[in-house]
N, C-alpha and C positions, 0 to 999 in steps of 0.2 A: 579398474585395473591401473597399475602404475608402471609404465614403461618409459624409458628415456629415449629421446631423440635430440639431435642437434640441428640447429639452424645455422648453416654456414652462409654468411653474407658476403662471400668472395665473388669472383666473377660468375660462377655458375648459379648463384642464388638457390642452390639445392638444399634439401633437408632429408634426413634419413629417419625412417620409422623402424622400430623393432619388427623384423619380419615375423616374429612369433605372435604378434597381436593381430587378431582377426576381427576385433570389435570396431566397427566403423564409427561408433560414438565414444570411443575410449578417450579419456582425458589424460594426456601424457605429461610427464615431467619434462621441462624444456631446459636446455642449456644453450644460451645464445652466444654466438661468437661472430667475429667479423673476418675470419680467414686470415688474420694477421698475427696469429700466435698469442693473443691475449684477449681476455673477455672484459667487456664493459658492464655487463649486467650479471647479478648473482643468479644462481639457480633458484627457481621458484616452482611451486606446485599449483596446479589448477584445481578447481573445485571437483569434487567427486560427482558421480552421477546423481541427478535429482530425480526423485520418484514423484509422479503426479498423484495427487490425492483427490479423488472425485468428490469427497465430502467438503472440500474447500471451495467456496463460491463467493461471489460478490452480489450484494443487493443494493441497487440504487433506488432512491425514493425522491420523487418530485411531487410537491403538494402545494397548491395555491392557498393563500390566506395567511393569517397570523395565528400564533400559538398562545394558549393560556400558559403563563409561566409556571404556575403551580402544577398543572397537569403534565407539562413537559418535564419538570424536575422529577416528579414521581415516576413517569414513564422511563426516563433515563436511569434513575436509581434502580428500579426493578429490572430493567434490561441488563445493566451491568452486574447486578447481583446474581441474576439467573443465568446469563449467557457470557459474562465477562471473560471466562477462560476460553470460550470458543470464538470471541470477536478479536481478531488479530489487529485490525486497524479500523478506525471510523473517522469520518470527517464530514463537515457540512457547513452550510450557511443557512441561518434560520431567521425568521421574522417573528418577533414577540409583539403581542398586541399593545403593550403599554409603551412602546418605544419606536422611534424612527431609526434607531441603529440597526445595522445588520449584525447578527451574532454568529461568530465563527467558532466551531469546535473541532477538535481533533483528539483522537484517543488511541491508546494501545492497551488492549485487554481491559483491566479495571480502572486504568488511569485515564482521565479526560481533562482537557483544558478548554475553557470558554473565554472568549474575548469579544468585546463590542468593537464595532467599526471605529468608534471614537478612540478607544484605547489603542487601536492599531494605526490611528492616524489616517483612516480611510473614510470615504463618504458613506453615509447611511442610505436609507431608501429615499429616492427622489419623490417629490410630491405626487407625481402621476405614474410612478413606476409600479408595475404589477409586483406584488409580494409573492415570491415563490420560494418555498423551502426546498433545499437541495441537500441530500446526504447520501453517503455510501458507506456500507459496511462490508468488510472482507473478513471471512472467517469460515468456520466449519459448522455444518448442521444448521444453517440459517434458513428459516422459513419465511420466504418473501411475503406471502400473503399475511401472515401473522404480524410481521414487522410493519407492513404498510397499514393494516387495519388499526393496530394499536397506536401507531404514530398519528394517524389521521384523527383519532379520537381526541387528540390534544388541540385540534384547531378550534378556534372560537366560532 
């Protein structure tokens, strides 16, 4: 619903709401004033109601070890091809078996970027550091077990 109310920032610091609005979660349009006859801020509208979608979830994966780059590339390619429309965001830090660099990725739907720690000017895996792959996917209709199992099949 869109009702207007004003915030008067004079001595009373009061504000008025449209008495017709009975929705306690209503996002009103605001007009800000300072009680001195002129406004400093333009009118603006606040976001509409957001509806929760139970099909949207996040899946985090932690997996020790290093990954076979060919298997990882194939896994990511298949994942994006099959679920790219459903994966809103993805990001992670990965360990590839052929490198001491940490590999950072982030994606939106079908688009994904990869960068090595060297490219980012960051340190790679320390000699005695445990290599742990960390990633998170946010999207709809994500199957946690399927994602974990298929990802872990890429570990050397």
